C-alpha positions in Angstrom: 32.0 31.3 24.6 31.8 28.1 22.5 29.6 26.3 25.2 27.1 28.9 25.8 26.9 29.1 21.7 26.3 25.3 21.8 23.6 25.5 24.8 21.6 28.2 23.0 21.4 26.0 19.7 20.1 23.2 21.8 17.7 25.3 23.5 16.7 26.7 19.9 16.3 23.2 18.6 13.5 22.6 21.1 12.4 19.0 20.8 15.1 18.1 18.7 17.7 19.2 21.1 18.8 15.3 21.8 17.7 14.3 18.5 20.7 11.7 17.5 20.9 12.0 13.4 21.7 8.3 12.6 23.8 7.4 9.5 20.8 7.4 7.4 18.7 9.5 5.2 16.9 11.6 7.6 14.1 13.2 5.7 13.7 16.0 8.2 17.4 16.4 9.4 20.0 15.1 7.5 19.5 15.0 3.4 23.2 15.0 2.7 23.0 18.5 1.8 21.1 22.2 2.2 17.5 21.3 3.5 14.9 22.3 1.0 13.0 25.7 2.1 9.7 23.9 2.6 11.1 21.2 4.9 13.1 24.0 6.9 9.9 25.9 7.6 8.4 22.9 8.9 11.3 21.6 10.9 11.6 25.2 12.5 7.8 25.3 13.5 8.4 21.8 15.2 11.2 23.0 17.0 9.3 25.6 18.8 6.8 22.8 20.4 7.3 21.3 23.7 7.7 17.6 23.9 5.3 17.0 26.9 2.5 18.9 25.2 2.9 16.7 22.3 2.6 13.7 24.1 -0.6 15.1 25.3 -1.6 15.7 21.9 -0.7 12.0 20.8 -2.5 10.5 23.7 -5.7 12.5 22.6 -5.2 11.2 19.1 -5.4 7.6 20.6 -8.4 8.4 22.6 -10.0 9.9 19.2 -9.0 6.8 17.3 -10.7 4.3 19.8 -13.9 6.7 19.8 -14.2 6.7 16.0 -13.7 3.1 15.6 -10.4 3.4 13.5 -9.1 0.3 14.1 -7.9 -2.8 12.4 -7.9 -6.7 13.4 -4.9 -8.8 14.3 -6.5 -12.3 13.8 -3.2 -14.1 15.2 -3.5 -11.9 18.7 -6.1 -13.5 21.0 -5.5 -11.0 23.7 -5.9 -7.8 21.5 -8.4 -8.3 18.0 -9.1 -4.5 17.5 -6.3 -2.2 17.9 -5.8 1.3 16.6 -3.1 2.5 14.3 -0.8 4.3 16.6 -0.5 7.8 15.0 2.5 9.8 15.4 2.0 13.6 15.3 5.5 14.5 13.6 4.2 14.6 9.8 6.4 13.2 7.3 6.8 16.1 4.4 7.6 15.4 0.9 8.5 18.7 -1.6 6.6 19.1 -4.7 9.5 18.0 -6.7 9.7 14.8 -4.7 6.0 14.2 -5.4 6.3 14.8 -9.1 8.8 12.2 -9.2 6.5 9.5 -7.2 3.3 10.6 -9.3 4.8 10.0 -12.9 6.7 6.8 -11.8 3.4 5.5 -10.2 1.5 6.2 -13.0 3.8 4.7 -15.5 4.0 1.4 -13.5 0.0 1.2 -13.3 0.1 1.6 -17.1 2.6 -1.1 -17.6 0.5 -3.5 -14.9 -2.5 -3.2 -16.8 -1.1 -3.8 -20.2 0.8 -6.8 -18.8 -2.5 -8.3 -17.4 -4.4 -7.8 -20.5 -1.5 -9.6 -22.3 -1.1 -12.7 -20.1 -5.1 -13.3 -20.3 -5.2 -12.9 -24.1 -2.3 -12.8 -26.5 0.6 -13.7 -24.0 3.4 -12.3 -26.2 5.5 -11.2 -23.2 5.7 -15.1 -22.3 6.2 -16.0 -26.1 9.1 -13.5 -26.2 10.5 -14.8 -23.3 10.5 -11.6 -21.4 8.7 -13.1 -18.5 9.0 -16.8 -17.8 6.0 -18.7 -18.6 5.6 -20.8 -15.2 6.1 -17.5 -13.2 2.6 -16.7 -14.8 0.7 -19.9 -15.8 1.4 -21.7 -12.7 1.2 -18.7 -10.5 -1.5 -19.2 -7.6 -3.2 -16.1 -8.4 -3.7 -16.5 -12.0 -7.1 -17.1 -12.6 -8.3 -19.0 -15.6 -11.8 -17.3 -15.7 -10.0 -14.1 -16.9 -8.8 -15.8 -20.2 -10.1 -13.8 -23.2 -12.1 -11.3 -21.0 -11.7 -8.0 -21.8 -12.0 -5.7 -19.1 -13.9 -2.4 -19.4 -11.3 0.2 -21.1 -8.5 -2.3 -20.4 -8.2 -1.6 -16.7 -7.6 -4.4 -14.6 -6.2 -2.6 -11.6 -8.4 0.1 -10.7 -7.0 0.6 -7.3 -3.3 0.1 -6.9 -1.2 0.7 -3.8 2.9 1.1 -4.7 4.9 0.5 -1.7 7.8 2.5 -1.8 11.3 3.3 0.3 14.1 5.5 0.1 17.6 4.3 0.4 20.8 5.8 2.1 21.1 8.5 -0.6 17.3 9.5 -0.6 16.3 7.7 -3.8 12.9 6.2 -3.9 12.6 2.6 -4.7 9.7 0.4 -5.3 9.3 -2.3 -2.8 6.2 -4.1 -4.1 3.1 -3.6 -5.8 -0.3 -3.8 -4.2 -2.7 -5.2 -7.4 -5.2 -7.1 -5.6 -7.1 -5.4 -2.9 -4.6 -2.6 -1.2 -5.7 -1.3 2.1 -4.7 1.7 3.8 -6.1 4.9 2.1 -8.5 5.3 5.1 -5.8 6.4 7.5 -4.3 8.6 4.7 -7.5 10.9 4.8 -8.1 10.1 8.7 -4.5 10.9 9.6 -5.0 14.6 8.0 -8.4 15.1 9.8 -6.6 14.2 13.1 -3.5 16.4 12.3 -5.5 19.4 11.4 -7.6 18.6 14.8 -4.6 18.5 17.0 -1.9 20.4 15.3 -3.7 23.4 13.8 -0.7 25.5 14.9 1.7 23.4 12.7 -0.5 23.1 9.8 -1.7 26.8 9.6 -0.6 28.6 6.6 1.5 25.5 5.2 0.9 24.8 1.6 -0.4 20.9 1.5 -2.0 19.3 -1.3 -5.6 18.2 -0.2 -6.4 14.6 0.2 -10.1 15.2 1.0 -11.3 14.3 -2.6 -10.3 10.6 -2.7 -13.9 9.6 -2.4 -15.0 11.5 -5.1 -12.0 10.4 -7.6 -13.0 6.5 -6.6 -16.4 7.1 -7.3 -15.7 8.8 -10.7 -13.3 6.0 -11.5 -15.9 3.3 -10.8 -18.5 5.2 -12.8 -16.3 5.5 -15.6 -15.3 1.6 -15.8 -19.1 0.7 -15.6 -20.3 -1.3 -18.5 -21.0 0.1 -21.9 -24.2 2.0 -22.2 -24.8 2.8 -18.6 -25.4 6.3 -18.0 -26.1 6.5 -14.2 -24.3 3.4 -12.8 -25.0 2.0 -9.4 -21.6 1.5 -7.4 -21.5 -0.8 -4.5 -18.8 -1.6 -2.1 -18.5 -5.3 -1.5 -17.3 -6.2 2.0 -16.9 -9.7 3.4 -18.3 -8.2 6.6 -17.9 -7.1 10.2 -15.0 -9.6 10.9 -12.7 -8.5 8.4 -9.5 -6.7 9.6 -10.1 -3.6 7.4 -13.7 -3.3 7.9 -13.5 0.1 9.1 -12.1 1.0 5.9 -14.8 -0.5 4.0 -17.4 1.7 6.2 -15.2 4.6 5.6 -14.9 4.4 1.6 -18.5 3.6 1.2 -19.5 6.7 3.2 -16.8 8.9 1.4 -18.2 7.6 -2.4 -21.8 8.1 -1.0 -22.7 4.4 -2.2 -24.4 1.2 -0.4 -22.0 -1.1 1.6 -23.1 -4.4 0.8 -22.0 -8.1 1.7 -22.7 -11.2 -0.4 -26.1 -11.8 0.7 -27.2 -8.4 -0.4 -26.5 -9.1 -4.0 -28.0 -11.8 -6.3 -27.6 -12.6 -10.2 -30.5 -13.1 -12.7 -30.3 -13.9 -16.2 -26.5 -13.2 -15.4 -26.9 -9.7 -14.4 -26.6 -8.3 -10.9 -29.0 -7.1 -8.9 -29.2 -5.5 -4.9 -31.7 -6.2 -2.7 -33.6 -3.1 -1.3 -36.6 -2.1 0.7 -38.0 -0.9 -2.9 -37.4 -4.4 -4.7 -34.1 -5.4 -6.8 -31.9 -2.5 -8.1 -29.3 -3.2 -10.9 -25.7 -3.0 -10.1 -23.3 -2.2 -12.6 -19.6 -1.5 -10.8 -18.4 -3.5 -7.7 -15.7 -2.6 -5.4 -14.9 -5.9 -3.9 -12.8 -6.2 -0.8 -13.3 -9.9 -1.0 -10.1 -12.0 -2.3 -11.0 -14.0 -5.7 -11.3 -17.5 -3.9 -14.4 -16.4 -2.2 -15.8 -13.9 -4.5 -18.3 -16.7 -6.3 -19.0 -20.2 -4.9 -19.9 -21.3 -8.3 -16.7 -20.2 -9.9 -14.4 -21.0 -7.0 -14.4 -22.1 -3.5 -18.0 -23.9 -3.4 -17.9 -23.6 0.4 -17.8 -19.8 0.3 -20.6 -17.7 2.2 -19.1 -14.3 1.5 -19.6 -14.1 -2.2 -22.2 -14.0 -5.2 -23.2 -16.8 -7.0 -23.3 -16.4 -10.4 -20.9 -13.2 -10.0 -18.1 -14.4 -12.4 -20.2 -15.1 -15.1 -22.2 -12.1 -15.2 -18.6 -10.3 -15.2 -17.6 -12.6 -18.1 -20.6 -11.5 -20.3 -19.7 -7.4 -19.3 -22.7 -7.1 -17.2 -20.9 -5.7 -14.2 -17.5 -4.3 -14.0 -15.5 -5.8 -10.7 -12.7 -3.6 -9.5 -10.2 -4.9 -9.0 -10.7 -7.5 -11.8 -10.0 -11.1 -11.1 -6.7 -12.5 -11.5 -4.8 -9.3 -10.7 -2.5 -11.0 -7.9 -0.2 -12.3 -10.4 1.2 -8.6 -11.3 1.9 -8.0 -7.7 3.6 -11.7 -7.0 7.1 -10.9 -5.4 8.7 -13.2 -8.1 6.9 -11.1 -10.7 8.1 -8.1 -9.5 11.5 -8.6 -10.1 10.7 -8.5 -13.8 8.9 -5.1 -13.7 11.6 -3.2 -15.2 11.4 -5.6 -18.4 7.6 -5.4 -18.3 8.0 -1.5 -18.2 10.4 -1.5 -21.3 8.3 -4.1 -22.9 5.2 -2.5 -23.1 6.2 1.4 -22.8 9.4 1.4 -24.4 10.5 3.5 -21.7 13.0 3.2 -18.7 11.4 2.9 -15.2 11.1 6.1 -13.5 10.9 4.4 -10.0 13.7 2.0 -9.9 13.0 -1.7 -8.0 14.9 -3.4 -5.3 17.5 -6.0 -6.5 15.5 -9.2 -6.4 16.8 -12.7 -6.7 14.6 -15.5 -7.4 14.9 -18.4 -5.2 13.2 -20.5 -7.9 15.8 -20.2 -10.2 19.3 -21.9 -9.5 21.4 -19.1 -9.8 19.0 -17.1 -7.2 18.7 -19.8 -4.9 22.5 -20.1 -5.0 23.2 -16.6 -4.2 20.5 -16.7 -1.3 22.0 -19.9 0.4 25.4 -18.2 0.1 24.4 -15.0 1.7 21.6 -15.6 3.7 22.8 -13.8 7.1 23.0 -10.6 4.7 19.6 -10.7 2.9 16.0 -10.3 3.5 14.1 -13.3 2.3 10.3 -13.1 1.5 7.7 -15.5 0.6 6.1 -14.8 -2.7 2.1 -15.1 -1.5 2.3 -13.2 1.9 1.7 -9.9 2.9 1.6 -7.8 6.1 5.3 -8.5 7.1 4.5 -12.3 7.8 6.8 -15.1 7.1 10.0 -13.0 6.1 13.6 -13.0 7.2 15.7 -10.3 8.0 19.3 -11.9 7.9 21.4 -9.2 9.7 18.8 -9.5 12.5 18.4 -13.5 12.7 19.6 -16.0 15.0 21.7 -18.7 13.8 18.5 -21.0 14.6 16.5 -19.2 12.4 18.6 -18.8 9.7 19.1 -22.7 9.8 15.4 -23.0 9.5 15.2 -20.8 6.5 18.2 -22.4 4.7 15.7 -26.0 5.2 12.7 -23.8 3.9 14.6 -22.8 0.9 15.7 -25.9 -0.2 12.5 -27.5 0.4 10.2 -24.8 -1.5 12.7 -22.7 -3.4 9.6 -21.2 -5.7 8.0 -19.8 -2.7 10.8 -17.2 -2.0 12.7 -14.2 -3.4 15.4 -12.5 -1.5 16.7 -8.8 -1.6 19.5 -7.1 0.0 18.7 -5.1 3.3 18.3 -1.5 2.2 18.8 1.3 4.6 15.4 2.4 4.9 15.2 6.2 5.3 14.2 7.6 8.7 12.1 10.4 10.2 11.8 11.9 13.5 9.2 10.2 15.6 7.9 10.6 19.1 9.4 7.6 21.2 9.2 6.6 24.9 12.3 8.1 25.3 11.9 11.2 23.4 12.3 12.2 19.5 14.1 9.5 18.0 14.8 8.6 14.3 12.4 5.6 12.9 12.5 3.9 9.8 9.3 4.7 7.3 7.8 3.7 4.0 5.2 5.1 1.8 2.2 3.5 -0.1 0.8 6.0 -2.6 -2.6 5.0 -3.8 -3.6 5.7 -7.7 -7.1 5.2 -9.1 -7.3 4.3 -13.0 -10.4 4.7 -15.0 -10.1 6.6 -18.3 -6.8 8.0 -16.7 -4.5 7.2 -13.7 -4.9 10.0 -10.7 -2.3 9.3 -7.6 -3.7 11.0 -4.3 -1.1 13.3 -3.2 0.8 11.6 -0.3 0.0 8.0 0.6 0.3 6.3 3.9 3.5 6.8 5.5 4.0 3.6 7.9 6.8 3.9 10.8 8.4 1.1 12.3 8.1 2.2 16.2 10.3 -0.7 17.5 13.7 0.7 17.9 16.2 -0.8 15.0 13.2 -2.6 13.4 12.7 -2.4 9.4 9.4 -3.9 9.7 6.7 -1.1 9.2 3.7 -2.9 8.9 0.6 -2.5 11.4 0.3 -6.0 12.0 3.7 -6.0 13.0 3.8 -3.3 15.6 4.0 -0.1 13.1 2.3 3.1 13.3 1.7 6.0 10.9 2.2 9.5 10.1 0.5 12.1 8.1 2.3 12.3 5.0 2.3 16.3 3.6 3.0 17.2 0.1 3.9 20.7 -0.4 2.3 22.5 -3.1 4.7 23.7 -5.9 
C-alpha cells in the first residue's frame, strides 16, 4: 500500500520525480518550512510538464538566441568567440515580500554609494573621520583625479547600478558585490522574459508577474532627469566601443529600447567644451551620454592618449557641466572589492541606518590581520582579486588543488593589497534542466537600479545559474547560464 502511494506521488511530481533536493536552500522545493502559495502554484504547474518537451523548448530557445544575435564575446576562447548565454526554461521565482526587501535594500545601498562618491571627490569627511582607510580610496586604481571638485548633476554618480546578491543556507539575501561602473546583463533580463512568454505561455498564463517591459523608458527618463541644468529637451546617446565589444548586443538593444542613437567615439566631437553628434543634417548638441566605455579610454586628452574609442575633450566638457556622463567617471572606487568590506559602515555613516541587505564577511589582505587569517585558512575561503570581474582570477579554497593553494599563497604574500577573502557561502539552488534530468544548481541575482531624481529598481533582475554540477561560479564567461526571474505581484 505504502509503495503504491509513493509511486503515485512520484508520478504526480512529473519533472521533479527524480529531483534530489540537496542540503541547501532550494528556492522552489526546500525552504525549511511551508512553501509560499505563490511558489506552490508555479511548482505544481511545472510538475505537469514532460521533461522531453522542456528539452525541446530549450533547444528552440537556443536557436532563437542565435537567430536574434543575443550573444556575448569570450575574448580568451579563440574557438568560440561569440556565444549565447544558455537559457533555462524553469524560472526563478521571488515572492512579493522577498522583492520588497530586495528593492528597499538596493535603494538604500545606491543612495549610500552616491553620497560616498560625492564625499571622496569633495570634502573627504569619511576619510578624515577614519571610517574608511584613506589609502583604499586615494591610492585606488579607479580613483579619478579629474572628478575632484566636480558636482555631478543632482549628486548622482551611479545612474545605473547592478548589485550582485546571493542567498545563504537559511535563505537570507546577502550582497556579494556592487557594480557601479558599467554593469551589464539587463538586456538578458528583458529578452529572457520575451523568451519565456514565447516558449512557456502555458506556464506563465494567469500568473501575476511584475513586468520588466518599461526598463528602456525608465532608463531614458533617468538620463533626461540628470541632463545639464536648463536643457528642456535633452539629446541622449549611448556611447559604445563598437561591434567587437563583448556586450555589443546589449548596447544595440538598450539604444533601441530608449529610442536614442547608438554612437561610437568618432560620431561625437567637442567644440568650445560642448559635445556634438555628427548627423547627415549637421552637428547636433548632445546632453546626456550613457557610456559603455571604461574611464581609461573615454578621452585621449585626459587619460590614455592612444585610445581610439573615446572623444577628445569630453572630460573637460563634463567638468564644465555641459554634458552628463552616466555613470560618472571614477565610480569604480565604490565597487572595489576592498571598499566593499566597509559598505555597512558607509551606510551607517551617511544614512544613520543599519544595512537592509547584509554583506558577506570580508577579510582585506592588505591589512596584517586579514592577510594572516587568509593564509591560515586558505583551503576554506574564496579569495578574489580586488580589480577583476567575471569570475576571473579567484580561488575557491575547498575546490582547489594543493598546487593551486601554494600558488595563491605566493600571490598573496607578493601582492596582499590585490586580494580580499570571504568564507564559502552555501549558495541557494533552484531546479534546472541538466543533461541527466532536472537537478539543483546554484544561482545568484543581479537587480538593476536606475537613479535620477529617485531610484527605481527593475522588478527581478538577472538570475545567473552555475550549470556545472557543484560549481559556485555563475559568470557567463565561466560557463554559467541564466533564468527568467519572476517577481510575483502583491
